[in-house]
GUVEXTOR-682160 format. One record per residue (C-alpha): residue in one letter; chain; x, y, z. Coordinates in steps of 0.2 Angstrom, whole numbers, plus 5000, padded with zeros to 4 digits. Example, Ala and Ser with C-alpha at 12.3 -4.5 7.8 and 13.67 -1.06 7.14 Angstrom:
A, A, 5062, 4978, 5039
S, A, 5068, 4995, 5036
// end
This chain:
M, A, 5470, 5591, 5353
T, A, 5478, 5576, 5345
T, A, 5485, 5560, 5354
S, A, 5503, 5565, 5350
Q, A, 5500, 5582, 5359
I, A, 5493, 5573, 5374
A, A, 5505, 5559, 5376
P, A, 5521, 5564, 5365
N, A, 5530, 5549, 5373
V, A, 5528, 5538, 5357
S, A, 5544, 5528, 5362
R, A, 5534, 5520, 5376
R, A, 5519, 5516, 5365
A, A, 5525, 5498, 5365
L, A, 5520, 5496, 5383
L, A, 5502, 5499, 5378
K, A, 5499, 5491, 5361
G, A, 5480, 5489, 5359
G, A, 5477, 5499, 5375
A, A, 5466, 5514, 5380
L, A, 5472, 5531, 5383
T, A, 5462, 5542, 5396
V, A, 5466, 5560, 5396
G, A, 5462, 5572, 5410
F, A, 5465, 5591, 5411
V, A, 5471, 5599, 5427
L, A, 5472, 5617, 5430
G, A, 5490, 5623, 5435
G, A, 5500, 5639, 5433
G, A, 5485, 5647, 5424
R, A, 5484, 5634, 5410
L, A, 5477, 5617, 5406
E, A, 5489, 5603, 5408
P, A, 5485, 5586, 5402
I, A, 5490, 5570, 5412
A, A, 5491, 5555, 5401
V, A, 5485, 5540, 5410
L, A, 5488, 5524, 5401
A, A, 5478, 5508, 5403
Q, A, 5486, 5491, 5397
G, A, 5476, 5484, 5383
A, A, 5474, 5467, 5374
A, A, 5490, 5464, 5366
Q, A, 5499, 5449, 5372
A, A, 5516, 5455, 5366
A, A, 5530, 5453, 5379
A, A, 5532, 5467, 5391
P, A, 5548, 5477, 5388
A, A, 5562, 5474, 5401
R, A, 5559, 5484, 5416
V, A, 5568, 5487, 5433
L, A, 5555, 5482, 5446
D, A, 5565, 5482, 5462
P, A, 5556, 5495, 5473
K, A, 5572, 5500, 5480
E, A, 5578, 5507, 5463
V, A, 5573, 5524, 5456
D, A, 5571, 5516, 5438
A, A, 5557, 5506, 5445
Y, A, 5546, 5522, 5447
L, A, 5551, 5534, 5434
A, A, 5560, 5537, 5418
V, A, 5565, 5553, 5408
N, A, 5562, 5549, 5390
G, A, 5571, 5556, 5375
D, A, 5558, 5569, 5372
G, A, 5559, 5576, 5390
T, A, 5543, 5568, 5396
V, A, 5543, 5558, 5411
T, A, 5535, 5541, 5414
V, A, 5529, 5537, 5431
W, A, 5525, 5519, 5436
C, A, 5515, 5515, 5452
G, A, 5511, 5499, 5460
K, A, 5496, 5506, 5469
V, A, 5480, 5508, 5459
D, A, 5467, 5521, 5458
L, A, 5450, 5514, 5464
G, A, 5442, 5531, 5463
Q, A, 5452, 5539, 5477
G, A, 5462, 5550, 5465
L, A, 5479, 5543, 5464
R, A, 5480, 5546, 5446
V, A, 5481, 5565, 5449
A, A, 5489, 5565, 5467
I, A, 5504, 5554, 5462
P, A, 5508, 5564, 5447
Q, A, 5507, 5579, 5457
I, A, 5520, 5572, 5469
A, A, 5532, 5567, 5456
A, A, 5530, 5582, 5445
E, A, 5532, 5594, 5460
E, A, 5548, 5584, 5466
L, A, 5556, 5583, 5449
G, A, 5552, 5601, 5444
I, A, 5542, 5597, 5428
G, A, 5524, 5601, 5422
L, A, 5510, 5589, 5424
D, A, 5508, 5589, 5405
K, A, 5525, 5580, 5404
I, A, 5519, 5566, 5415
T, A, 5513, 5549, 5408
Y, A, 5506, 5538, 5422
I, A, 5505, 5519, 5422
E, A, 5498, 5509, 5437
G, A, 5495, 5491, 5443
D, A, 5503, 5480, 5430
T, A, 5514, 5467, 5437
A, A, 5525, 5467, 5422
L, A, 5528, 5486, 5422
T, A, 5526, 5493, 5439
P, A, 5535, 5489, 5456
D, A, 5527, 5479, 5470
Q, A, 5522, 5493, 5482
G, A, 5510, 5482, 5492
R, A, 5491, 5480, 5491
T, A, 5481, 5497, 5488
A, A, 5474, 5496, 5506
G, A, 5475, 5503, 5523
S, A, 5475, 5522, 5518
Y, A, 5493, 5519, 5512
G, A, 5491, 5524, 5493
I, A, 5499, 5541, 5497
A, A, 5506, 5538, 5514
R, A, 5517, 5524, 5508
G, A, 5516, 5522, 5489
G, A, 5516, 5541, 5486
M, A, 5531, 5543, 5498
Q, A, 5541, 5530, 5489
I, A, 5538, 5539, 5472
R, A, 5542, 5556, 5481
Q, A, 5559, 5549, 5487
A, A, 5562, 5542, 5470
A, A, 5559, 5558, 5462
A, A, 5570, 5568, 5474
T, A, 5584, 5555, 5471
A, A, 5582, 5558, 5453
R, A, 5582, 5577, 5454
K, A, 5597, 5576, 5465
A, A, 5606, 5566, 5451
L, A, 5600, 5577, 5437
V, A, 5607, 5592, 5446
E, A, 5624, 5583, 5449
I, A, 5625, 5578, 5431
A, A, 5621, 5596, 5426
A, A, 5634, 5603, 5438
Q, A, 5648, 5592, 5430
R, A, 5643, 5597, 5413
L, A, 5642, 5616, 5417
G, A, 5657, 5616, 5428
V, A, 5648, 5624, 5442
P, A, 5644, 5619, 5460
A, A, 5628, 5609, 5462
E, A, 5621, 5620, 5475
T, A, 5620, 5635, 5462
L, A, 5608, 5625, 5452
V, A, 5589, 5622, 5452
A, A, 5578, 5609, 5443
E, A, 5562, 5617, 5437
G, A, 5552, 5617, 5421
G, A, 5560, 5601, 5415
A, A, 5577, 5608, 5415
V, A, 5592, 5611, 5427
R, A, 5597, 5629, 5427
P, A, 5607, 5642, 5437
K, A, 5598, 5649, 5452
A, A, 5604, 5666, 5447
G, A, 5596, 5664, 5430
G, A, 5602, 5659, 5413
T, A, 5602, 5644, 5401
G, A, 5601, 5627, 5408
L, A, 5601, 5609, 5402
G, A, 5584, 5600, 5399
F, A, 5581, 5583, 5408
A, A, 5582, 5575, 5391
E, A, 5599, 5582, 5387
L, A, 5605, 5576, 5404
I, A, 5598, 5558, 5404
G, A, 5584, 5556, 5392
G, A, 5581, 5538, 5387
K, A, 5594, 5531, 5400
R, A, 5593, 5523, 5417
F, A, 5597, 5532, 5433
D, A, 5604, 5515, 5440
L, A, 5602, 5522, 5458
K, A, 5595, 5516, 5474
L, A, 5582, 5527, 5482
D, A, 5592, 5539, 5493
P, A, 5583, 5542, 5510
K, A, 5594, 5557, 5512
A, A, 5590, 5565, 5495
P, A, 5582, 5582, 5501
V, A, 5563, 5584, 5496
R, A, 5557, 5601, 5492
D, A, 5551, 5613, 5505
P, A, 5532, 5614, 5505
A, A, 5534, 5633, 5505
T, A, 5539, 5632, 5487
Y, A, 5525, 5620, 5481
T, A, 5516, 5624, 5465
L, A, 5507, 5608, 5462
V, A, 5506, 5598, 5479
G, A, 5491, 5605, 5490
K, A, 5481, 5611, 5475
P, A, 5464, 5605, 5471
L, A, 5468, 5598, 5454
P, A, 5454, 5588, 5445
R, A, 5455, 5569, 5443
P, A, 5460, 5564, 5425
D, A, 5448, 5549, 5425
V, A, 5432, 5559, 5429
P, A, 5428, 5566, 5411
A, A, 5428, 5548, 5404
K, A, 5418, 5541, 5418
C, A, 5405, 5555, 5416
T, A, 5403, 5553, 5398
G, A, 5403, 5534, 5398
T, A, 5419, 5532, 5388
L, A, 5431, 5524, 5401
T, A, 5435, 5506, 5398
Y, A, 5430, 5497, 5414
V, A, 5435, 5479, 5416
H, A, 5417, 5475, 5412
D, A, 5419, 5483, 5395
F, A, 5436, 5475, 5391
A, A, 5438, 5462, 5377
V, A, 5452, 5452, 5368
P, A, 5451, 5443, 5352
G, A, 5443, 5426, 5353
M, A, 5436, 5429, 5370
L, A, 5423, 5417, 5377
H, A, 5410, 5422, 5390
A, A, 5406, 5412, 5406
R, A, 5394, 5411, 5420
M, A, 5398, 5402, 5436
I, A, 5385, 5389, 5444
R, A, 5386, 5390, 5463
P, A, 5380, 5377, 5475
P, A, 5362, 5379, 5483
A, A, 5370, 5378, 5500
L, A, 5386, 5383, 5508
G, A, 5398, 5368, 5509
A, A, 5388, 5358, 5496
H, A, 5398, 5346, 5485
L, A, 5394, 5342, 5467
V, A, 5386, 5325, 5464
A, A, 5381, 5325, 5446
V, A, 5379, 5337, 5431
D, A, 5367, 5334, 5417
E, A, 5375, 5341, 5401
A, A, 5361, 5336, 5390
S, A, 5351, 5350, 5399
V, A, 5360, 5363, 5389
A, A, 5362, 5353, 5373
G, A, 5350, 5364, 5364
L, A, 5360, 5379, 5366
A, A, 5373, 5381, 5352
G, A, 5391, 5381, 5356
V, A, 5389, 5379, 5375
R, A, 5403, 5370, 5384
V, A, 5401, 5364, 5402
V, A, 5417, 5365, 5413
H, A, 5416, 5353, 5428
I, A, 5431, 5351, 5439
K, A, 5427, 5343, 5456
D, A, 5415, 5356, 5464
F, A, 5419, 5369, 5451
L, A, 5405, 5371, 5438
A, A, 5403, 5384, 5424
V, A, 5396, 5386, 5407
V, A, 5406, 5394, 5393
A, A, 5399, 5401, 5377
A, A, 5403, 5413, 5362
D, A, 5392, 5426, 5368
E, A, 5386, 5432, 5385
W, A, 5367, 5430, 5383
T, A, 5370, 5412, 5378
A, A, 5381, 5409, 5394
V, A, 5367, 5417, 5405
K, A, 5354, 5405, 5397
A, A, 5365, 5390, 5399
A, A, 5368, 5394, 5417
R, A, 5350, 5395, 5421
A, A, 5346, 5379, 5411
L, A, 5360, 5368, 5417
K, A, 5354, 5354, 5429
A, A, 5366, 5349, 5443
Q, A, 5364, 5338, 5459
W, A, 5373, 5344, 5475
T, A, 5374, 5337, 5493
E, A, 5365, 5346, 5507
G, A, 5379, 5357, 5513
S, A, 5387, 5361, 5530
G, A, 5374, 5373, 5537
L, A, 5375, 5390, 5545
P, A, 5370, 5396, 5562
A, A, 5353, 5404, 5565
Q, A, 5354, 5422, 5561
D, A, 5347, 5429, 5577
Q, A, 5359, 5418, 5587
L, A, 5375, 5424, 5579
P, A, 5381, 5435, 5594
A, A, 5379, 5420, 5605
V, A, 5387, 5408, 5593
L, A, 5402, 5420, 5592
K, A, 5404, 5421, 5611
A, A, 5402, 5402, 5613
S, A, 5413, 5397, 5598
P, A, 5424, 5382, 5603
G, A, 5443, 5383, 5603
A, A, 5444, 5402, 5604
T, A, 5461, 5409, 5608
E, A, 5462, 5423, 5621
Q, A, 5476, 5436, 5619
V, A, 5479, 5452, 5629
L, A, 5482, 5465, 5616
V, A, 5483, 5481, 5627
T, A, 5487, 5482, 5645
K, A, 5491, 5499, 5654
G, A, 5491, 5504, 5672
A, A, 5486, 5494, 5687
E, A, 5470, 5491, 5696
A, A, 5467, 5503, 5710
P, A, 5453, 5506, 5723
R, A, 5439, 5516, 5716
P, A, 5433, 5532, 5725
D, A, 5416, 5532, 5733
G, A, 5403, 5537, 5721
A, A, 5412, 5530, 5706
K, A, 5400, 5523, 5693
T, A, 5403, 5505, 5685
L, A, 5395, 5501, 5669
Q, A, 5395, 5486, 5656
A, A, 5388, 5485, 5639
T, A, 5389, 5474, 5624
Y, A, 5389, 5480, 5606
F, A, 5387, 5470, 5590
W, A, 5392, 5474, 5572
P, A, 5385, 5462, 5559
M, A, 5393, 5454, 5543
Q, A, 5392, 5466, 5529
S, A, 5395, 5465, 5510
H, A, 5405, 5477, 5500
A, A, 5389, 5478, 5489
S, A, 5398, 5485, 5474
I, A, 5385, 5493, 5462
G, A, 5393, 5484, 5447
P, A, 5395, 5465, 5450
S, A, 5413, 5458, 5449
C, A, 5421, 5454, 5432
A, A, 5437, 5449, 5425
V, A, 5446, 5443, 5409
A, A, 5460, 5429, 5408
D, A, 5470, 5422, 5394
V, A, 5480, 5407, 5401
K, A, 5492, 5398, 5389
P, A, 5502, 5383, 5392
D, A, 5517, 5393, 5397
S, A, 5510, 5410, 5403
A, A, 5495, 5419, 5409
T, A, 5488, 5437, 5408
V, A, 5473, 5442, 5419
W, A, 5464, 5459, 5418
T, A, 5456, 5462, 5435
A, A, 5450, 5476, 5446
S, A, 5459, 5469, 5461
Q, A, 5467, 5481, 5473
G, A, 5482, 5469, 5474
T, A, 5488, 5464, 5457
H, A, 5506, 5460, 5463
G, A, 5500, 5451, 5479
N, A, 5489, 5440, 5468
Q, A, 5504, 5434, 5457
D, A, 5509, 5421, 5469
T, A, 5492, 5415, 5472
F, A, 5488, 5413, 5453
A, A, 5504, 5406, 5449
R, A, 5502, 5392, 5462
F, A, 5485, 5386, 5456
L, A, 5489, 5388, 5438
K, A, 5506, 5379, 5441
L, A, 5516, 5392, 5432
P, A, 5531, 5402, 5437
K, A, 5527, 5418, 5445
D, A, 5536, 5429, 5432
K, A, 5525, 5421, 5418
V, A, 5509, 5427, 5427
R, A, 5504, 5445, 5423
L, A, 5490, 5454, 5432
I, A, 5484, 5470, 5425
Y, A, 5473, 5482, 5434
L, A, 5458, 5489, 5425
D, A, 5444, 5500, 5434
G, A, 5430, 5491, 5441
A, A, 5416, 5494, 5454
G, A, 5423, 5501, 5470
C, A, 5426, 5489, 5484
Y, A, 5439, 5496, 5497
G, A, 5445, 5479, 5503
M, A, 5441, 5463, 5495
N, A, 5424, 5460, 5486
G, A, 5422, 5448, 5472
H, A, 5436, 5455, 5460
E, A, 5449, 5442, 5465
D, A, 5437, 5428, 5464
A, A, 5430, 5433, 5447
A, A, 5448, 5434, 5441
A, A, 5452, 5416, 5448
D, A, 5436, 5410, 5440
A, A, 5442, 5417, 5423
A, A, 5459, 5410, 5425
V, A, 5453, 5392, 5429
L, A, 5441, 5392, 5414
S, A, 5453, 5399, 5402
R, A, 5466, 5386, 5406
A, A, 5452, 5373, 5404
V, A, 5445, 5378, 5387
G, A, 5461, 5385, 5380
A, A, 5455, 5402, 5375
P, A, 5453, 5419, 5384
V, A, 5438, 5419, 5395
R, A, 5427, 5434, 5402
V, A, 5418, 5430, 5418
Q, A, 5404, 5442, 5424
W, A, 5396, 5439, 5441
S, A, 5377, 5442, 5443
R, A, 5370, 5453, 5457
E, A, 5365, 5437, 5466
D, A, 5383, 5431, 5464
E, A, 5390, 5447, 5471
L, A, 5380, 5449, 5487
G, A, 5379, 5430, 5490
W, A, 5397, 5425, 5487
D, A, 5408, 5439, 5490
P, A, 5418, 5438, 5506
K, A, 5411, 5448, 5520
G, A, 5416, 5461, 5532
P, A, 5415, 5449, 5548
A, A, 5404, 5451, 5562
Q, A, 5411, 5458, 5578
L, A, 5405, 5456, 5596
I, A, 5412, 5468, 5609
D, A, 5410, 5469, 5627
I, A, 5416, 5484, 5637
A, A, 5416, 5487, 5656
G, A, 5422, 5503, 5664
A, A, 5421, 5514, 5679
I, A, 5421, 5533, 5680
D, A, 5421, 5545, 5695
A, A, 5411, 5560, 5699
A, A, 5425, 5572, 5692
G, A, 5425, 5563, 5675
K, A, 5441, 5553, 5678
I, A, 5440, 5536, 5669
R, A, 5446, 5524, 5683
D, A, 5445, 5507, 5673
W, A, 5442, 5501, 5656
R, A, 5441, 5483, 5648
T, A, 5437, 5478, 5630
D, A, 5434, 5460, 5625
M, A, 5431, 5457, 5607
W, A, 5426, 5441, 5598
I, A, 5434, 5442, 5580
P, A, 5440, 5429, 5567
E, A, 5457, 5421, 5569
N, A, 5463, 5426, 5552
T, A, 5464, 5444, 5556
R, A, 5481, 5441, 5565
G, A, 5491, 5444, 5549
L, A, 5490, 5427, 5541
P, A, 5484, 5426, 5523
S, A, 5469, 5415, 5524
I, A, 5455, 5420, 5513
P, A, 5453, 5406, 5500
L, A, 5448, 5410, 5482
L, A, 5432, 5401, 5477
A, A, 5438, 5394, 5461
P, A, 5454, 5385, 5466
E, A, 5445, 5379, 5482
A, A, 5431, 5371, 5472
A, A, 5442, 5364, 5459
G, A, 5454, 5356, 5472
L, A, 5468, 5366, 5466
D, A, 5483, 5371, 5477
Q, A, 5482, 5389, 5481
M, A, 5491, 5401, 5493
P, A, 5479, 5414, 5500
G, A, 5485, 5431, 5498
L, A, 5475, 5441, 5510
N, A, 5467, 5441, 5527
S, A, 5452, 5452, 5534
G, A, 5463, 5466, 5541
Q, A, 5468, 5472, 5557
I, A, 5451, 5473, 5564
A, A, 5457, 5472, 5582
Q, A, 5464, 5490, 5582
N, A, 5456, 5505, 5591
G, A, 5448, 5494, 5604
D, A, 5456, 5505, 5618
P, A, 5450, 5523, 5621
P, A, 5462, 5537, 5616
Y, A, 5458, 5546, 5633
R, A, 5467, 5546, 5650
T, A, 5462, 5531, 5659
D, A, 5469, 5524, 5675
R, A, 5469, 5506, 5669
V, A, 5465, 5499, 5652
Q, A, 5465, 5481, 5645
V, A, 5460, 5475, 5628
V, A, 5457, 5456, 5625
A, A, 5454, 5448, 5609
H, A, 5445, 5431, 5608
W, A, 5452, 5424, 5591
L, A, 5438, 5413, 5583
K, A, 5444, 5398, 5574
T, A, 5429, 5398, 5562
S, A, 5418, 5411, 5554
P, A, 5400, 5408, 5547
L, A, 5405, 5415, 5530
R, A, 5422, 5420, 5522
P, A, 5428, 5435, 5532
A, A, 5437, 5449, 5522
P, A, 5443, 5467, 5524
L, A, 5430, 5479, 5521
R, A, 5434, 5498, 5521
S, A, 5442, 5503, 5538
P, A, 5443, 5485, 5543
G, A, 5436, 5483, 5561
K, A, 5438, 5501, 5566
P, A, 5420, 5507, 5563
A, A, 5414, 5493, 5575
N, A, 5427, 5496, 5588
C, A, 5425, 5515, 5587
F, A, 5406, 5512, 5588
A, A, 5409, 5503, 5604
V, A, 5422, 5513, 5612
E, A, 5415, 5530, 5608
S, A, 5397, 5524, 5613
F, A, 5403, 5518, 5629
L, A, 5412, 5534, 5633
D, A, 5395, 5543, 5631
E, A, 5387, 5530, 5642
L, A, 5400, 5534, 5655
A, A, 5397, 5553, 5653
A, A, 5378, 5550, 5655
A, A, 5381, 5539, 5671
A, A, 5392, 5553, 5678
G, A, 5380, 5567, 5673
L, A, 5394, 5575, 5662
D, A, 5393, 5584, 5645
P, A, 5400, 5571, 5632
L, A, 5411, 5584, 5623
A, A, 5418, 5590, 5639
L, A, 5423, 5573, 5645
R, A, 5432, 5570, 5628
L, A, 5442, 5586, 5629
Q, A, 5446, 5583, 5648
G, A, 5453, 5565, 5643
L, A, 5463, 5570, 5627
T, A, 5481, 5573, 5628
N, A, 5486, 5574, 5609
P, A, 5485, 5592, 5603
R, A, 5479, 5586, 5586
G, A, 5465, 5576, 5593
I, A, 5460, 5591, 5604
A, A, 5460, 5602, 5588
V, A, 5448, 5591, 5578
V, A, 5436, 5589, 5593
E, A, 5436, 5608, 5596
Q, A, 5434, 5611, 5578
V, A, 5418, 5600, 5577
A, A, 5412, 5608, 5593
Q, A, 5413, 5625, 5585
M, A, 5405, 5619, 5569
M, A, 5390, 5613, 5579
S, A, 5389, 5628, 5591
W, A, 5390, 5615, 5605
Q, A, 5383, 5621, 5622
A, A, 5388, 5610, 5637
R, A, 5375, 5599, 5644
P, A, 5373, 5581, 5649
S, A, 5364, 5569, 5637
P, A, 5350, 5565, 5634
G, A, 5343, 5581, 5628
P, A, 5327, 5590, 5634
G, A, 5317, 5585, 5619
R, A, 5319, 5566, 5621
D, A, 5300, 5563, 5625
A, A, 5294, 5573, 5610
P, A, 5285, 5564, 5595
V, A, 5301, 5568, 5585
G, A, 5316, 5569, 5596
R, A, 5331, 5579, 5590
G, A, 5348, 5577, 5596
R, A, 5367, 5578, 5593
G, A, 5381, 5567, 5595
I, A, 5400, 5567, 5594
A, A, 5414, 5554, 5591
Y, A, 5433, 5555, 5589
I, A, 5446, 5543, 5583
H, A, 5465, 5543, 5582
Y, A, 5466, 5531, 5568
K, A, 5476, 5515, 5572
H, A, 5483, 5527, 5586
E, A, 5496, 5533, 5574
E, A, 5487, 5540, 5559
A, A, 5474, 5553, 5555
H, A, 5464, 5562, 5568
V, A, 5445, 5563, 5564
A, A, 5430, 5570, 5574
I, A, 5413, 5569, 5568
G, A, 5397, 5577, 5575
M, A, 5379, 5573, 5570
D, A, 5362, 5582, 5571
V, A, 5348, 5569, 5570
A, A, 5329, 5568, 5571
V, A, 5321, 5552, 5577
E, A, 5302, 5549, 5574
R, A, 5296, 5539, 5589
S, A, 5281, 5531, 5581
S, A, 5290, 5524, 5566
G, A, 5308, 5522, 5573
A, A, 5315, 5531, 5558
I, A, 5331, 5540, 5560
K, A, 5335, 5555, 5549
V, A, 5353, 5561, 5549
E, A, 5351, 5580, 5546
R, A, 5369, 5586, 5546
V, A, 5386, 5579, 5548
A, A, 5401, 5590, 5554
C, A, 5418, 5583, 5552
A, A, 5435, 5589, 5556
H, A, 5449, 5579, 5547
D, A, 5468, 5580, 5550
C, A, 5478, 5568, 5539
G, A, 5494, 5578, 5539
Q, A, 5500, 5584, 5523
I, A, 5486, 5585, 5510
I, A, 5492, 5582, 5492
N, A, 5475, 5586, 5484
P, A, 5462, 5593, 5494
D, A, 5448, 5589, 5482
G, A, 5453, 5571, 5483
V, A, 5454, 5571, 5502
R, A, 5437, 5579, 5503
A, A, 5429, 5566, 5491
Q, A, 5437, 5552, 5502
V, A, 5430, 5559, 5518
E, A, 5413, 5562, 5510
G, A, 5413, 5544, 5503
S, A, 5419, 5537, 5520
I, A, 5405, 5546, 5529
L, A, 5391, 5541, 5517
Q, A, 5396, 5523, 5515
T, A, 5397, 5520, 5534
L, A, 5380, 5529, 5536
S, A, 5373, 5516, 5525
R, A, 5382, 5502, 5534
V, A, 5376, 5509, 5551
L, A, 5358, 5512, 5546
M, A, 5354, 5498, 5534
E, A, 5367, 5485, 5529
E, A, 5367, 5467, 5536
V, A, 5370, 5451, 5528
R, A, 5355, 5440, 5530
F, A, 5356, 5421, 5529
D, A, 5347, 5405, 5533
Q, A, 5355, 5389, 5537
K, A, 5359, 5386, 5519
R, A, 5365, 5402, 5511
V, A, 5365, 5421, 5511
T, A, 5348, 5427, 5507
S, A, 5351, 5446, 5506
T, A, 5355, 5445, 5487
D, A, 5347, 5460, 5480
W, A, 5344, 5478, 5483
S, A, 5328, 5475, 5492
S, A, 5335, 5463, 5505
Y, A, 5352, 5472, 5506
P, A, 5347, 5490, 5504
L, A, 5360, 5505, 5503
L, A, 5359, 5523, 5507
T, A, 5350, 5533, 5493
F, A, 5352, 5551, 5487
S, A, 5336, 5556, 5497
D, A, 5345, 5550, 5513
V, A, 5361, 5560, 5511
P, A, 5363, 5573, 5525
K, A, 5371, 5590, 5524
L, A, 5390, 5587, 5525
D, A, 5401, 5601, 5533
I, A, 5419, 5596, 5532
V, A, 5435, 5605, 5538
L, A, 5451, 5598, 5532
I, A, 5466, 5603, 5543
D, A, 5481, 5603, 5531
R, A, 5499, 5601, 5539
P, A, 5510, 5603, 5524
T, A, 5526, 5600, 5534
D, A, 5520, 5584, 5542
P, A, 5519, 5567, 5533
P, A, 5503, 5562, 5524
L, A, 5493, 5550, 5534
G, A, 5480, 5544, 5522
A, A, 5462, 5549, 5520
G, A, 5453, 5533, 5513
E, A, 5447, 5525, 5529
A, A, 5449, 5535, 5545
A, A, 5432, 5545, 5543
C, A, 5423, 5529, 5542
A, A, 5427, 5524, 5560
P, A, 5418, 5538, 5571
V, A, 5401, 5538, 5561
G, A, 5392, 5524, 5570
A, A, 5396, 5531, 5587
A, A, 5392, 5549, 5583
L, A, 5375, 5543, 5576
A, A, 5371, 5531, 5591
N, A, 5376, 5545, 5603
A, A, 5365, 5558, 5594
V, A, 5350, 5545, 5594
F, A, 5353, 5543, 5613
D, A, 5353, 5562, 5615
A, A, 5337, 5564, 5605
T, A, 5327, 5549, 5613
G, A, 5336, 5542, 5628
A, A, 5337, 5526, 5619
R, A, 5354, 5517, 5617
L, A, 5357, 5508, 5601
R, A, 5371, 5494, 5603
T, A, 5367, 5483, 5588
V, A, 5370, 5488, 5570
P, A, 5361, 5492, 5559
F, A, 5350, 5504, 5567
T, A, 5334, 5499, 5558
P, A, 5317, 5507, 5563
E, A, 5312, 5490, 5572
R, A, 5328, 5491, 5583
V, A, 5325, 5509, 5587
K, A, 5307, 5506, 5592
A, A, 5313, 5491, 5603
A, A, 5326, 5502, 5611
L, A, 5314, 5516, 5615
G, A, 5308, 5508, 5630
G, A, 5326, 5503, 5636
Q, A, 5339, 5512, 5646
A, A, 5358, 5516, 5644
A, A, 5370, 5504, 5651
T, A, 5364, 5498, 5668
P, A, 5375, 5503, 5683
R, A, 5380, 5487, 5693
T, A, 5388, 5484, 5709
// end
């Protein structure tokens, strides 16, 4: 098949001069339909004039002169499948085949600003904007056809790339109606969307178009990208956090041909014509630094957080009033801790920048190209509209790893040397200097009566101040170089889901906002919710154990949301759950086997997820083996079930890795967990059996699937370990050493 057959929209090729064309084939209507996914290439030609106002139809789509449709999306595909799901939405709503769709993403010069690709909002918000744009366009196309044909609009239907009479007969193709022209319409919230009962594309498991190239090694990742005249750079970081640069001995790299040292205040890097020379220069360059500002002792981190001076207390949730407790009510208190964790992207961060005196172009794997425009414009001292950020695939992060920092490194260096610069981080850079998912300390106190009624609940959480919505994660390069920057991101809404989703007489959630954090805190997949759900759902099991109740029955008794009840009951069925209190009868065996369950209503307004686990715990070694995970997942309307299933699987496995193994280690100077030995990840041999049931609700809004299944994993695992052994784990990760230490302990101790 030729390129012209795949992407016949040659009039749009100017958008992608020097670029790459990725083609995927999706099965629809009994035939293979190619989706053209276009990635912006190296050319520095000015981008064509585009409507970028996200309130305008023309910002999202255009009908070209040959009848094809170009879809522009401000959200980016990090591997979550937007490159097939968004075209499914647009093609379904317009009434056109996927083979007629060309898809462009994440280029600030070409796509509308739909916000950062985060929070499980790629489909739930970004996709729904494109759905409404397509519905508005379809309504306009039908109205234009009605005028030309002299018939009522309600007698026409848009299908197969044309508007034709519902009764049958010849119609008018989209190209005849508007091809090559703008719609000049605002998104119409009243434009009717199609009835899900008529769907032919949405809801189908169509394959992702990027997978063939990824599997064959032919996809251009940002790491592979190059432009003419590009130089290669390596950063030199200080030996201690907060250290300042005192002196640089440039003579130490004089023997390496063509090496240039870039030194701007505390910003230090080497630039060379080839990558290996840059690597050698970075190793050879001698520099003198101050001592640094110091970090707290690793084993004292929970206490440091709790005693942090200047913390601001804020009541986030308060419901009900304190009431007398009946005789026999059990009162418990427990403390849970979630450590700092890295994104630990398999491929270290990379970026390319070409900064000229009057403009800049940056190729980056950032999830927020549009949001970073302001930040980069500020420290480069350029007008925002002269700074162009273009998304290219990189290693997955689901939050903020080193992608933005590497891009800022490249931009500062390109401006300094007057040439395009590629910055490639090392593994040590990535694990040592990426911003971290922050540590969370959570205290919960509560009371339950003999009938299983929760009488009281209070959650206290110690979390970084910058989670309250203020952009406050500084980028390393402008900070070191003393350049003015406007941070574009915070570490996410990590205070959410601190209160239980069950009937409770009285609930309070109190945040203790910390003024400082030991390392830069950043959003990491499902920010905060895995820790909060770990604490909340573990404590619910502790209440059940104290009252001698079955933990599943306690959940079902306390839930009121029918969708929540449905996912919990589904998991119970999948696990053939038989009611009994935990811990189970085999807790004293050499290898204890147990089960656990946890539930979340994500953010109390999005997806409903229940997870059950079967585990085996070897008492002598403390090793945990997760044998099976059962998950019921309700995220409303499902656009592409294969994509949702992949997201759920990824959420479960990534969070299992975080719960079992991952913790940022540090001494008083720096992060010390900077390789795969000191920061291990889940391996293929650790992967359990995954049983996943997706509950599709095609007439409900899509709620997002990228994060919610992360949240219940830790609690389900902790509850299963308790059922297997009688040991309660309250500190992540659940290392063998911590398991053995807990085996002699008890659940939360009743207090008077």
